[in-house]
N, C-alpha and C positions, 0 to 999 in steps of 0.2 A: 639508339640514330633518331638524328633529330631531322626536321624538313625545311625547306625555304620556301620562299617566293620565287618565281620566276621573273620576277619585276622588281627584285631587290629589297620588300619590305625586310625590316632590320629583328624583326621577331620571328624565332626558331619554335617550333613545335613538335608536340610529338605524333605519334602513329593516331592511337586515339582521338585527340585534338582534331587532326586534320579530318578523320574521317565522318564527322557528322554535318563536317562544313562546306566542303565541295572548294570553292574558292577562296583565295586569299583575301586580306581585308583590302589590299590595294590592286585585286581584281585580278591578277595574276595566277597563274598553276603551281601546288605544290609538287618539289620535287626533294628527293633525299640527300645532303647535305653531301655525300658521294655516292657511289655504285661499290657494294662488297664483291669483292677479286676472288675468284675463284681458283682456288690451285688444282694441280693436277691428281692430287691424292684426294681430295673432297668431290672431285666432278667421276672419279675412281669409285666412290663410297655411295656417292648419289645413283651410278648406272644402274644399280638391281633394285632400284627401292620402287613399292606400290606407287601409283599414282598421289594420294593423299599425304605417305610419306614423303616423297619429293615436296609436296606442296609445302608441309610444314617447315621442310630445311630451308625452303628458300624463306616464305614470310618468314618464318623467323629470323633471318637476317637484319631484316625490315621493321618489325614488330616487336618491340620490347618492353612494353606498357599493356601485356594482354602473358598471363602466367602460361609458361610452356605446355603445361597440361591441358589448360582450358584451350590453347589455339591448336594443339595436336587434337582435341577430341573435336573442334571444331572443322576440322581439315576431313577428318574420317567421317563425320555425319554430310558431310557435302559431296565428297567424291567418292559415290559408290553405285557398282552396277546395276543399282535399282532402280537408279534416277538417270545415270550414262549409257546404259546398255553393253555394257562391256568392263570386264576387268582391266583392259588396260587403260581402260576411259576415253581415249583419244588415238584410236589406232591409226595406224596406215595402212592405205591401200595403195599397192605397188601397179603402177601403169606402165610404160615403155620398157622396156625389156633391150638390155646393151649388157657388153661382158667390162663394164669400166668399174663394177666393183665387184665384191667379194659376192653378193648375193646375184649380182646379173641384174641388178634393178638401181633405173637412175631418175624416176624420178614417181612421185606418190603424190597421194592426196591424202591430207590426213583428216581426219573425222571427229569434228570439234563440234556439230548440229544433231549430237543422240541423247540432249536432253529435255526437260518439259515442253519447251517453242520450237524447237527443231532449229534453233540457229547457235552461231558459237559466241553469242553475248551471254546465254546460260553459262559457261565455264564459270564466267565473272559474275555473272549475278546472282546464283544460287549459294556461293560463298558469301556474297556484299548481305546477304537476307541474315544471316548465320550473325554474322559479326554484328548487324546494326541490333536484330533482337538481343544480342549478350550484352553489348556496350550498351544499350538502353535499360533494359532489365538494371545493370550495374550500376546504373546513375538513377536510376528510378524517374525517368524520361521520357518525352514523346519525341517524334520525328513526323514532319511532315515532309516529304521527298517531294521535289520538283524537277523534273525531269522532259526533256526533247527526244521526239524519235523520229527515224524516217522510214521504221517499219520494225527493225528488232529489237534494239534497245527497248521499247515500251512493254512489249508483251514479255520480255526476258525479266523485266522488273516486276512488272505484276504479279508475273506468277508467281516470284521468287518474293513479294512481301504481301501475298493474299494472305488475311488472317492474320499475320502477323501482329502480336501488341505491340500498342504503346504505336504504329508505322501506318500512317495516310501514305497514298501516292497521289499524285497530280501530274498528268503525264500530259503534253501537249506534242499534237502531232499536227501534218500540214493535212489540210481536208482535201480527199480525192486521190492523194498526191502516193497512197500505198496500194498491194495490191488486197484482192476482197479478203486473201487468206488474212496477210497480216491484220489490215482492219478488223475483222470476225476475232482474232485472237484475242482483241483489245475489248473492242466494244460490248462480246458478249458477255464478260466477265460482268456480275453482278454483286458482286462483293462490296460492303457498304464503306471500306475504307481503300477502295479504286476509284478515281476519278478521271475519266478522259475529257479532254478538251479537242477538240477537231476546229487546228486555227485554219483563218482564210487567208493562205499563204503558201510559201515554200519552207523547206525544212531550216532554215537557217533564218526566217523570222522566228520559229518558236525557238531555237537556239540564241538567237539575240535575247528573246522575253527572259527565259532562265537565266541568263548571263547580269542584264537589267536588275532582276530580282534580286541576285545574287548578291550584287554591289550594293544595294539598298541595307546598309547593316544594322540600321536599327529594326528594319521591316524583318530582315532574314533572322534576327536574335529574337526578336520580341512572337515572333511566330514559328519559331525552331523549324527552321526551312532548310533542309539539306540536299543533297544531289546524288543521282546514281549514275548522269553519265559519265562519260570517259575523262570529262574534267575531275573525278575523284580518283585519287592516288592508287585508293586500294581494289579498283578494280582494274586497273590499268597493271596493277600489282600481281595480281591473280591470274592476268593472262601471260605472265611471264615463263609459268609454270609449264605449258605447254610447248614451249619452246624448247625447252629442255626434255622433257619427254620426246618429243619427235626427234629430235638429235639422237637420244640414246637408240630408240627404234632403226635409227636408217645406219648407225653405224655400228663397228664391232670394236674400233680403237680410239680414244678419247685425243690420237692426235691427228684424227679424219674430220675435215670440213664438210658443211652440208651449207646449201643455201635454204631460202626461203622466201618464197611467192604469196605476194600478200593482197587481196583486193581491199582497197582502200577511200574512205571517206573522209572522216574525222580525225584521220593519223592515229588513233588508239592503239588499234591492234597491231598494227606497223612500230608503234613508239615502244610495245611490250617488246618485239623483238629488238629493238634499239638497244634497251636497258639489258636485255641476255646478253647481246653481244658485250657492251662495257662492262657484264659482269665475268666475260672471258670465255663464254662460250663461242665454241671455233664456227662463227658462222662468218661464210666467204662474202657472197652478198643478201642483203635485203631486198627483194625485187618490189617494188612498189606499182601496182595495177590501177588505173585509174578505168572510169567509164568515160563516156562523152564530156563529162564535168573533170576535166583535166587539170584542174587550179595545180595540184602537187604535181603533177609531169610536168608539166609547166615549168614550176619550181626549180624539178632536179636535172631540166634539161637547160635553163638559162640563167637561175639565180634571181628569178623576181616574182614573186609572191605577189599575184593579182587574184584578187575576190571579184566572184562576178554578182550582178544584181540579179533580183527575182527574174527579171525578163532574160534574162542571162542564162540561168540553171536551166540546163535542159530535163525535160521529163522523160525518162528512159526504164528499158526493160531491165536494169539493175536497178531499183528505184531506193535502196539504203545507200546507195553510192553518191544519189543527186544530191552533193554537199558542194559549197565554193567557197564556207568559211571553215577551215578544218580546224576547232578548236586545241587539239593536241599539239599541233604543229608546233605551237610557239613551246611546249618541252622540248623539241629536238633543238629550234634554233638558240634556246637556251643554253645548252651545250655545245652548238655549232661555234657560238659567239665566245667561248672560253668560260661561260657561266657570268658575264656580265647583266646585270639585272637592269642597269641604266640603260643599256643600248637595245636588251629586248625591249623595256618597256617603251621607247620611243619607237621601235619599228611596229610595236603591235595598236597602243595604245593612240599614237600621233598618227604616223605615215598611213594605215591601214584603214585607221578608223575617219582619219579623216579625208585621205587621197585614196583610198582603196588599194595601194597597194606599197610594196618595198621591194629593194634590188639589195641585196648582198653585195660586198666587194668581192673582188676576183680572187682574192688569198681564202678568203670564207667561204666562196661556193667551190674551190679545190678542195676544201677538205670535208665536203659532201662523198666523196669517192671515198674518202678516208675513212669514213663511217661505213662504207660499205652498201650504201646505197645506189640502186640503179630504177629504172622506172621506162614504163609504156604507157599505152592506152589502149584501149579494147574498144567496139563498137559494137552495134545490135548486130548487124550483119556476123562481124566476130564471133559475138556470142552463138548466134545459129549455128556457126561452121564448127566449133566447138563442143557445145554440145551434142551436133548431131557427129562428130568425127569419134566423139570420146564414147558415144554409146553403141555407133558402128564397130569399133575395133576392139572394145574391154568388155562392151554388156554394162555398163557405168552409165548412171541418170545422173547429173549433175546440175545444180541451178545456175545460175544467170552471174551471179557474183563469183560463184567460185570458177566458172568460166572464163568471166575478166581476168582472173588469177592464171588459171592454167595458160592461158592466149600468152600471155606477156611470159609469164614463167618459163614457157618453153622456148621464147626468143633469147631468152637470158642464160640457158645452160652451159654451164664451164664441163669438159670434158674433164672424168674423174670427180667431180661434187654431186652427190645426191641433189636434187631438189625438190623440195619437199612444198607444196602448196594447201594454205588452209583454206580447209573448208568452208562457206561461208553460212549456207542454211542448207535443208533438204531441200530437193525439187519440189516436194509440194507447196510450197510457199508462193511459188509462181507459173502456176499449171500453164496458164494461157501460152508463154512465152515456149512454155516445154513443147506442149501440143504443136506450135508452128514449126517447131524443129524436127519432132521424130514422129510427131502425129502419133503419139500416146498421151494419157493422163499420167502422170505421175503417182506412185501408191502415198500412201500418209496412212500415218497411224489410227487406228479404231477409234480413239478419244479424239481424234480431229478431224471426223468424216460429220460432215454435215455441219457444222458450226457455222458457216456463211449464213444459214437458215434461222439459228437460234437467234432470240430476242436481243437486242442492242438496247446501249445506255451510253451516250456522248451528249456533250451540249457543244455546240457550234458556238464559235467565238471570235470575232476580228483581232488579227493581228495586234493589239493595242496593251500595253506594258499595265497601264493601270486598271484595266475592266481583266485581266488576270490576278492583278493584285486584291481586287475587289472581290472575286470569285473567292480566291483561299480564305478572304478575310472571314467570308461567309461562313466557310467549308471546312476551319482546321479547330 
């Protein structure tokens, strides 16, 4: 399997070559040259596999430069009940009950947040840590990871990489824009290979800095800079697995369809669903749910993608989705445009960077429905109502982002087609809004109690690329 840039760069790369790099040399994102198609016999064989076995089967379709036995061992070490809390790894929680499925259940939450940092990002980041350590040892090299986070990516990356040999992490986050719990998870880490940079701006400023550094090829190669953001294909690939796992739990027959509702900010999580659907997983709809920062919902309603400036980016109670430049969206648009790298480059490098927006043609916009996408928006009032209703009716407490997905997912249910809402995080990470909604403090694991009171280690820095580069140069 080879990988190509969404912006048409001629060179094709192997998986392990792109694993440690992130962006392509032309600023594009890597995608496989094709999506392997899964036939009915393969789907039937996969149905009975354990999660780590399923992960190996899917990853091996895209990774042919790691020996199979080594890859199998990496997935087995990653996806264990000890790390993720159950043998299913991502178990389904039934909510609404109706008579339109054999089990009498048509709405589920898929639990993705039982890993070390209580967020779905652990599902990919724990594997990424294993892959990085494996490949760096094989090469005898070091890696300096540069990332941006709106809340959950940072802690997931840092917990996955802390103490890893030959790896340092430099994580940018928007100063004062995360929940106190999210901030404490990151800033309380004292490991010498972890560096937290609190940027005076919004998440998009952090993401822009990461991209600017990644686009400086000389600096990136001289300092061995890599990324764990979802611009890294390996992270997105790991997320494909739980779409298959959720499908197998919600269905009995491989002819059945399901839909997935996905809280969406940077488009990485739902892009993994797009890949699963392109592989042949019977997905009826991919339901994209945004918060008040509804750039993506606007595109799927109008065909216009218009990024917002810092002043227009709302600070919300689902802060991990407070994003107006969805970096993974370029991967989907590349597929939407028939994999036309030149046109993709025009839209993102010229139209977005110079004019702040682009509009696809009517024919191109019509194809979004062919790819199964529908969308909707949720507000703070919607989140409170959904959290309150879910607790009252089912005794289940959900976090604010999951509430966005549940609210929009309910609006898009097709009769007879199970709807799986992807859980984003455990409610303990957003306790203030949970208390506002239902008047109780959400439970948190013993290891996470009192972390807000621990000593913190971080550096505040302006949103300036050169300042970040200088810090990297001094600490790599």
